[in-house]
N, C-alpha and C positions, 0 to 999 in steps of 0.2 A: 703650949706645947711644941715642941718640934717635930716636923713632918718628917717621916722616915723614907728616904729616897728608895726606888726599887733598884733592881741589878743594872737596867739601862738607864739610871739617870731620872726617869720619870716619875713622879709624886705617886706612893703606893695608891692614896686614896684616890687620884684621877685614874691609875690604872683599875683600880676598883669600879669606879664609876662608869668607865668604858665598858669594861667586861658586862654589866648590868645592863648598861644601855643596848650592846650587841645582843645580849640573850632576850630582852623584851621588845626589841626593835619590830616592827611588821615585818611579816613573812616578804613582802615585796622588796623590803630593804635588805634582808638576811639574804636573801636568794640572788643578789644582784652578782652577775658573772663578775669573775676575778682575772679571767684570762680570755684570750680569744677563742681558745678551744671551748670554754664554757658556754659563750656567746651564742645565742640562737638567733637564726634570721639574718636579714640584711646583707644576702649573698652577694648581692648585685655590687656592692661596694668594700665587702671584706670577705669574700670567697677567695680560695685557693687563687694565687698569681694576680690578683687586684691589686691596684695601687696602694690603697689606704692600707691594705694589709701589709704589704711590701714596707711601706713606710715606718710602720709600728714595730714590725719585725726587727728593722735594721736601725731603728732609732733615728731616722732622718725625717721627722716631721716637719712640716713647714706651716704656717699659719692655716688655720682650716675653721670653717664654721659647719656644724653639724644641724641640719634643717628637716622638720618632719613633725608631726602630729604627737601628742603625748604618748608615753608609754611605748616608745619603739627603742629606746636603749641610745638616746643622746648623752645623756649624765654616765650612763655606764659605759659607754666606748671611752669616756673622759677618763673613767677611773681605772680602766684597763690599761691605758696610757700610762698613768700615773704609776701604776704597778712593774710596768716593763721598761720607762726609760730612765735614763741615768742623769737627765736633767733635772734641775730642781722643778717642783710641780707645785703651784698655788692655785687656791680656787675661792672664789667669791661669787656671790649671788647679786646680779643687777637689781633685784628688787629691794635689796638690804642695804647694799654697799652705798657708799658716796665718795664724795671726791678723797676723803681721808684713806680709804682703803685702797683705792687706786694709786696714792701715792705712795703708802707703805708697800704695795707690792711691786712697783716700779722700783722704790729704793732698795728693796729686797733682791731683786734681780740683778740690779747694777753692783750691788755688793758682792752677789755670789759671782757675776761673770769676772770681777777684778780680783777677787782673792783666790777664786779656786779655777776660773776658767770656765764654769759651768754654765749651760744656758739655762734659761728658766721659761718654763710653758705656765701660762695662765689660763686656766680655764674659768670661762664667765657664763654662768648659766643664765638664761633668759636675757641674753645679750642685746636683742632688740629694746628692752625697758631702759637702758642707756639713753640719756638726753644727747644731743648733738654735742654739747660740750665736753660731755665725758667722753664720748667716741672720739672726739679729736684729739682729747688729753691722751690717749692710748697711741695715735698713730704714729708719731715720730719713733716711738720705742719699739713698736711693731716694725717699722721701716729700716732701723737701723740694727737689729737683729737682738736687742738686748732683750724682747719678748717674743714668744711663739704664742699666738692667739689660738685659744680653742674656744670658739663661741657655740652656744647651744640655743637654738629657738624655734619655736612653733609657728614663727610669722615667716613670711618670704623676705628672706635676706637683701633680695634685690631692690625692695620696697622700704624695708623697714630699719636697714643697717645702712649707716654711712656708705657712701660709694666708695671713698678712697679707700676705707677700710677692706670693702667686699674686694676690690680689685687687687688687694694686696692679699686675699685670703682664697683657698680652694673650697668651693662650695661643694658638699655630700648631702644629697637629699635622702634621708632616711623614709621608706615606706610603712605602711600600717602592715603589722606582721600577719601572716596568713593563718587560716584556722590549724593547720598542720603546725606551725611555729608555735602557736599558743599551747596545742596538745603536747607538744613535746616539753614547753616550759612548765606545764601543769604536773606532767609525770617526774620531770627533773625535781620538784619541788616536793613532791609526794615520798619520792625514794631517797632524797639526800638527807643522812643520818647526822651529819654536822649543822647543818643549817635550816633544813626542812623536817619534814613529818616522818622521815624514815625509820626512827626507833618506835613510832605509833602505827598500829594495825590500821591503814586507812583503805577503804574501797570506794571507789568513784564509779557507779554506772556509766555506761557509755552515752546513753542519752542524756544524762546529766553533765557529762562533761561537754557534749557537743552543745547542749544550751548554754552552758557559760563560755565558750569560745564562741559562739556565734555573737551573743548578747554585748562582749567586750568590745567588739567591733575592730579588732585590731590593737586592742591596748593589753600589753602583757601585765602591767600593775593592776588593771580591773580583773583579771584572771585569777591573780593571787592573793588580791584582797577578798574576793567572793569565796575561795577556797579557805582562806583563813577563818573567816566567818563561818563557813559551814562546819568547819572542823570544831573549832573553837564551841559552837553552840549547838552540837548534836551528842547525846549520848551514846557511849558505845554500848555495844550489844553485851548478853552475859560472857561470850568469848572475847571481849576487849575490843571488838573491832567496830570503827565509826565507819558506817555506810552511808554515804551521801547519794541520794535517789533525786530522780528529776524534780520533785516537789520541793525537796531541801535546796537543790540548786537554784529554782526559781524564786525562793524566798530570799537567796543569799544574794542575788543579781538580779533586782526587780526589774529594771526599766533599763531599757537600750540608750546608751548615751550617744546623742547623736552630735558628730563634730562638726561645729558651725559656730564662727565668730563673726558676728554682723559687721565688724569693721577689720576683719583678718582674712587670710589667704583662703580659708574654706569658703567664706563669704563669696569670694571672686569666684572660686573653681565651682562652685554649687551653681551660681547664675549663670556660669559660662556653659556648665553640662544642660541646663535648662534651656537656654537661647539655642544652642545644637542640636537638642534633640527635636525642638518645635522645627528649625529650619530643616533636619532630616525629615521630616513628616512622621515621625514617631510619637503618637500621643500617649502611650503608655509610659515611656519614657519620662515625656514633657509632664504628665501628671505626676509621677514619682519625684522627679526633683522640685516641682513647684510645691508638692506636699511636705518634703523636708525642709523647705524654707519656711514655710508657714509654721510647721510643727516647732521650729526652733526660734521662732519668734520675729521672722521677717515682716517688716512694714508691706502689706498688700500694694500699697501705692508705688512702692519700688517696683515690684514685680508689673505693675499695669503701666508703670513708664517705659520699663524694656520692653514691652509686648506693644507699645505704639511706635517704638523704634521699629521693631521688627515687621511691623504690620507694612512699613513702607520699604525697609531695607531689603527683605527677604521674601515678601510675598508681593509688595508691589502692584503693577499693573496687569498681573496674572490675575488677581481679584481685586479691583478697586475698593469693593465694598468691606474688606477687611479691616482698613483703619476706621472706618464708621462703627461696625461692629464692636471692635475693642473700645472705641470712645464712649460708645453707649452702656458698655459694661462697667467701666470705669465711673462712670456717672450714678449708675444703678448703684454702684457699691458705696459711693459716698452717701447715697440718698437712704441705704436699707443698714449698713454697717455690719460687724461681725455678729453672730457666726453666719447668718443667713448670706451675707455677702460671699461667701465662699462657692456658692453657686455661679456667680458673675464672673469670679475668676477661672473658675473650669471651663463655664461657656467660652469666655475670650480665648483660653489656652487651646481648648478642643478645636474651635474654629481655625485659629492660625496652624494648628498642626497638620489639619486635614485640607487647609488649602493649598491650592497649586503654587508654586514657587516661582519667584523670578528676581535676580537682584539686578535689573537693567537700570534703576535708578542710579547705580554707582557709575553710570555714564557721566554722573556730573561731577564727579571726583577726576576723570579724565580730563574734560573740559578746564577744571581750575588747574591741573598739572600742566596743560596746554598753555594757558595764559601765562603761569609764572615761569616757563620755558622759552616759549617761541619769542621772536621778535616781536616788537610794536608792530601793529597792521591798522592801518586806518579803515574806518568804516567805508563801504562801497557809496560811491555816490548817490546812487540811485536809493539808498536806505536812510540815507541823512534826512535831518528834519527840515521840511521843505518851508515852514511857517515861517522861519527866520533868515534864511540866506538863499531862497530859490532864484530870486533876480540876481543878486550881485555873484554868486558862486555856482549855480546851477544845483543847488542841493534838493536831492528829492527826484531829479529829472530822469525819465526812464522807467521809474517804479511802475510795476503793474500791480494792480488791485486785484487779489485774487478772488473776492467776491463778484467781479464782473466777468469772470469766466465760467466753464460749465465745471460742475462738481467743487466749485469755489476754490480752484487751486489752478496755478500757473506756472510752469517752469521758469526760475529766474535764480540768480546768483544771490545767497543771503551770507555765506562766510566770507571772511576776508580772502583777498586773491591769494595770500600764502597758504590758505588753508583749504583751497578747494579739493574735495574728495575726500575731506576729513571725515571720520566716522565717530561716533561718540557712543550714540544710542543702538544697542543690538536688540530689538523685541526677541523674546524667548518664544518656546514652542507651547508654553502652559498658559491654561485658561483663556481668559479675556485677552491676553497679550498675541496669542497666536492669530486672534481675528484682525489684529490691526498690523501683523508683520510683512504681511502681502501688500498692504496699501502703502506702508512705510517704503518699502523696497521699491517699488514701481515707482514712486515720486521721486527719489534718489537717483534710480536709473535714467530717470527723464531728464533729471538736473544736470548729470553727468553727461548725457547725450548732448545738452545744450551748450556745456562747456567745451566739450570736444569741437564743436562745431565752430566756436569762437577761435579755439587753438589753430584749426585748420587753416583758418584767414591767413596765417603767416606759416607758410613753409619752412621759412629759415629757422623760425623759432621750434618748429618740430624737430627739426635736424639736431638743433643745437641741446633741445632736450634730451634725444635720445642718446647725443654724445656725451651727456653729462650722466645720464642714467648709466651707460656704458662704463663710466669711469668709476662711479659709485659700486657698481656690480664688481668690478675689478678690486678693487679697495677691499670689499667684504671678503674676496676669496683668498686675500694674503694672510699668511696665520691660520688657515683653514684646518691643518691637520691638527694644530694646539687645541683649536675649538671641536674638533671631532673628538680627541681624547677627552677632553672636558665632558662632551656630552655622555661617551662611555662610561667615565668614571661616576657620573650623576645618576647613570641608570643602573649602575652595577651596586652601587652603595645603597640606592634605592630598595633595590631587591634583596639585599642584605638585611635592610629594616634594622638599624643600627640605633641603637637607644644611647640616653645619657650615660648608662650605667653598664653597657656591653663590654663584654671583654673579646676583643676581636684579633684575629691571627691573618696578616697578611702573607701569603703563600710565597709569594715571589717579589720581595722589593728590590726594586732597580735604582729608581730615582726618587722613590717616596711618594709617587702620582698617588695611590691609594692610602699609603698608611697615614701620612700626615692629615689627610682630609677625614679619614677614620677618626683620627686623634680627636680633632676638634668636635665631631658629633660625639664622643663618647669620653668626655672629661672626666666622668666619675667612674670608669671602668678602667679602660687601659687597651693598649695596641703591643701586640707581638709582630715583628717582622722575620721573616727566613732570607738572608742576603746569601744566594747563591753562589759568589764570587767576590775576590779580593777587592774588586774594583767596586762593586754595588755596596760591599760591606764599609769602604773608605767613606763612600758619598753618603750613605746614609748616616753614618757615625758623625760628618762632619755637619750635616743637616740638624743632627738631634743635638748637637751642641749649641744651637740656638734657642733650646727650650730649656727651662730649669728640669734641674735632676730628676723629680717627680711628672714632668710633663712629657717626658721622651719617649718615644717608643722604645720597646725593649727589642735589640737586634741581636739574631742568633746567626753566627757564620755558620753555613751547613749547605745540605744539598737534598734532592730527594731520596739518596740512597741510603741516609743516615739521619735524615731529620727527626724521625720519632726519638731515638735516643739523646740526640742533643736537645730538642726542644724540650722533653719531659727533667732531663738533667738542668735545664736552664729555668724551666716553669714550676717544676713541681710534678711528680707521678701523678697527682690528682687533678691536675688542671685541664678544665672543660671550657670551651669557648662557647659565646653565643654565636657569634658569625665568623665563617672562615671566607676570606675573598681572595682572588687572585685574576691576574690577565693574562691569558696565553700559557698558562701552565700544562695543559695538555696537547698542545698543538705538535708537538715534537715527541710526546711521549708515546712508545709502541704499544705498553699496557696499561691503558687509560684507567679501566677498572680498578686495577690494585692500586693505583695511586690514590683514587677517590676513596677507594675502602680505607686505606690508610688515615686519610685526611680526616673521614668520619668517624675514626677514634678519637679525635679530640673536640668532636661538638657535642654539646649537652643535649638531652632529648628537647625536640623542639627547635634547635639550633637551625641555622642555615648555612648552607655553602653557596657561595653566589660566585660565578666565574664568568669571565668575557673572553670567548675565544673565536679569534679571526679563524674564516674558513677558507683557506685560500683556493680550494678548488672550485668555489662559487664565487670566487672576486673576479678582479680584472684578467681579461686576455689581451694581450697586445694586439691579437688578430684582429681584434673589434676598432683598435684605432684605425687601421688599414682600411676600413671596409668602404670608404669612400673615396679612397685614392685611386688612380687608373693605374691598375698592376695585373700583371699577366695571372689569368686564371689558374696556371699550373703552379705560379709561385704563391699565390693564395693557399692553394689546397696543400702544398707541402708544409707552410708555416702552419696551417690550422691543423693537419696529422701531426705535426711535431709537436705542438702546443698540447693536444689531445693526450698525447702519450705521454707527455711530462706530467700532467695533471690526473694521469691513470696510474702511476707507478704504486704499485699495491705494496712494495718494499719500503715505500719513503712514507713515514707517519704524518709528514706534514700536509702532505696532499691525498692521502689514503681514505680519508673520511669526509662525510658531506654532514651538515646540521641534522638531517634525518637520521644517518647513520648514527651519528653520534648520541642522539636520543635514544635510539634502540638500542645501542651497546650500554648505555648508562642505566637503562630501565631495569637491568639484571641486577643491578646494585640491591643486596638485602637491606631492609630494613629503613627504608629510604624513599621519599617521593619526588620523583624526578620532573622536572618541566624545562624544555628548551625553548626559546622564542627567538626569531631573526631580526636582525636590524640591518637593512641598505642603507650604505652612505656612499655618496657621491662626492668627491672633495675636488676643487682645483690642487693641480699639481704641476711643478715644472719639471720638465724631463732634461736631463743633463747628457751630455755625448758619453760620459762615463758609464752612466746607467744602461745606454744601448749597447754600449762595448760588452758589458756583463752580460746581457741576454745572448749576443751572438757569439760569446766567447768559446774557444775549444779547450776543453780540459784533457787530462793524460787518460781520461776512458776508465781508471782504475776505480774511481767513486762513483758519485751519481752524474749520470749524464746531464750535461747544460742543454739547454734549449739549442744553442748552436751546435752541438755534438748531434742533435736529433734531425736538425735541418739538413746537416751535411750527410747525415745518413739516408735522408728520404729525397735530397737533390743534388749531391754533390758540392763540391768546393765552389764552382760558379754559383749555384743558388744561394749559399751561405753568404758569399760576398756582395750579391747583389741585393738581397733583402737587408742586410747590414747599410749598405751605402744609401737605400733607397729611406730606411729609419732614420738615419743621420740627417737626411736632405729635408726631410718633412718635420722630425721633432726635435732638433737640437734647440736646447734653450726655449721650446714651446710649450705652453701651459695646456694641459689636457684635465678632463674631468677623470678622476680614476674612481673604480667602483671597489668598496670594501665592504664584505659580508661578515658580522658578527653573530654569532650566535652566544645568547645569553643562557647560562645552565643555573637553574635555581634546584637545590636538593635539601629537603627538610628531613632531617634525622628524626628517626622514631627509636633510636637505640638508647642503651645505658637503662 
């Protein structure tokens, strides 16, 4: 019998089969989101303004790998992309697919590209299951653009997926869904008339739903499967209502699933949490993570091995008995076995967690590093083996036998000549180690004193050594401004607490000092930058072109007068940032609170505004550079008074504030927690004649008075000329240490 085709060319029997399958599919499959708007959770990667959302919306996706626990939406995101992209979409499962399926997909992609000019997106579920040869087969086609890969995996792709494939893909880590996410998914399923239970009368008690979401442990599929089982096995009341109470919920999802794979990522994450809890002296957390590992079937001997390492690495000499306690517990476990052997696991765990901690044994690795990097140095003659070459070469001559001296110790050289004074072992203040710290320090001081006496025997060497040290000091001060900016950037970004998925706003991008480092720290989130002038905009655009389209910061040409409007027009009306960062954005602002209020409007609840603001009023005074000079007291007073007047100008927002007044002023901002810390920097700086001319210049007096104007006002033209001449004689092309005070402002938003 000839088959009747449907109106779209699909076999009518195939069409009916698909309809039956859709109708009878599990609730979790029927409720799969079809669009980004239906997708719940994972706001850190697909929230408003985020990189992945933008890529999907503009159909400009590059190869990506979705990595995360089961039930977090990896496959669903791939299907949403399939629904929105204009590219051909192919899907295979790495568990079921072989070489033939890969070849068919590549052939189809090449054909589509050559005939229609359309790209092909290939979705590979459980991509880590492909062996190396299969992954290598994909690589050239991903590299030349024939295929855009979307991989999904529950295993860490950096370990389980071909490194070359990972390097050509962007990794997005999906997190376990929150309880609020799971509640929203459950309500969506109960209310959806087309795919869920919206046409039936379903009532779920609050405590029943709370139980389901807690036990599901972040797995949306688990919640939906439990709801489906509860609904389908519960008889409706006389009024046709299916009520799911706590008892029914407990029957529907009886045991919490522990996410743990003894060979996978969860294994390493859990043992890491255990080790860090013991290291952090938290016995409760240590017991919890150990219990989770044992509950999931971890080998107790593996846990003992890790505790034996920790006994030396993290407890060390603070409690030398720790190693013996763990070793005894491990041997007792081997003798007793499970289940009673869990007492010995707990005993060792609690001992380590409550023991004093020291990682001074890490000194050995410093010594290894020194051995690998330092130039070869001979063993000092008096330490060499005297049994073979004492007569011919004098080996061992001059060695002092410690046991022949008081306290069985004598000061003498033990390190090679080039390493005299080098310190590896640093005893801590913890436990037993504290008792040896003073003794070790005393011995070292004596040895160094002996070494100095030897150096004093050659005055020439002392002078040469000092000259060499001065040369090295000068070399270190070169480029000190760049180092200073680097320190400011590191501290500022640390205060901003930027995560991999953070959405960050740089409030004033000039050269990209903050923006591009923030981008490296938030590869799964994104960075937006405000460029306040054409030069900055052009600079940032040029730098951005060195990154691929989706890795670039989003640059908005604006200024603080209209940045709210411009940013919302570019990023979206609902966009909220995890962190806003800026350097010297308040320094010149008259109304600092108003600007901060505007910025806080873009922060999510709990988001951080982190600023680094130079405080000119607390910084370098040039009068201090002249304190040691032989200068007339009257001239000193004139200079000092002029400088004080300059730095106290209430009408100049640049100098009219201090770190204390800034903190007090910002404390008035509503819905925010403000903290201000101050950093003092003193860096070498070479003074140019042009800079001195600028200090003592005369202006037209219509605008802000210069230091020169104020000196002239206090002492006349003669005083101005004399001081300018003196500074030129003393400082032209000279290096001085220049003091800079930076106020680091952090504001935690409690709004929205």
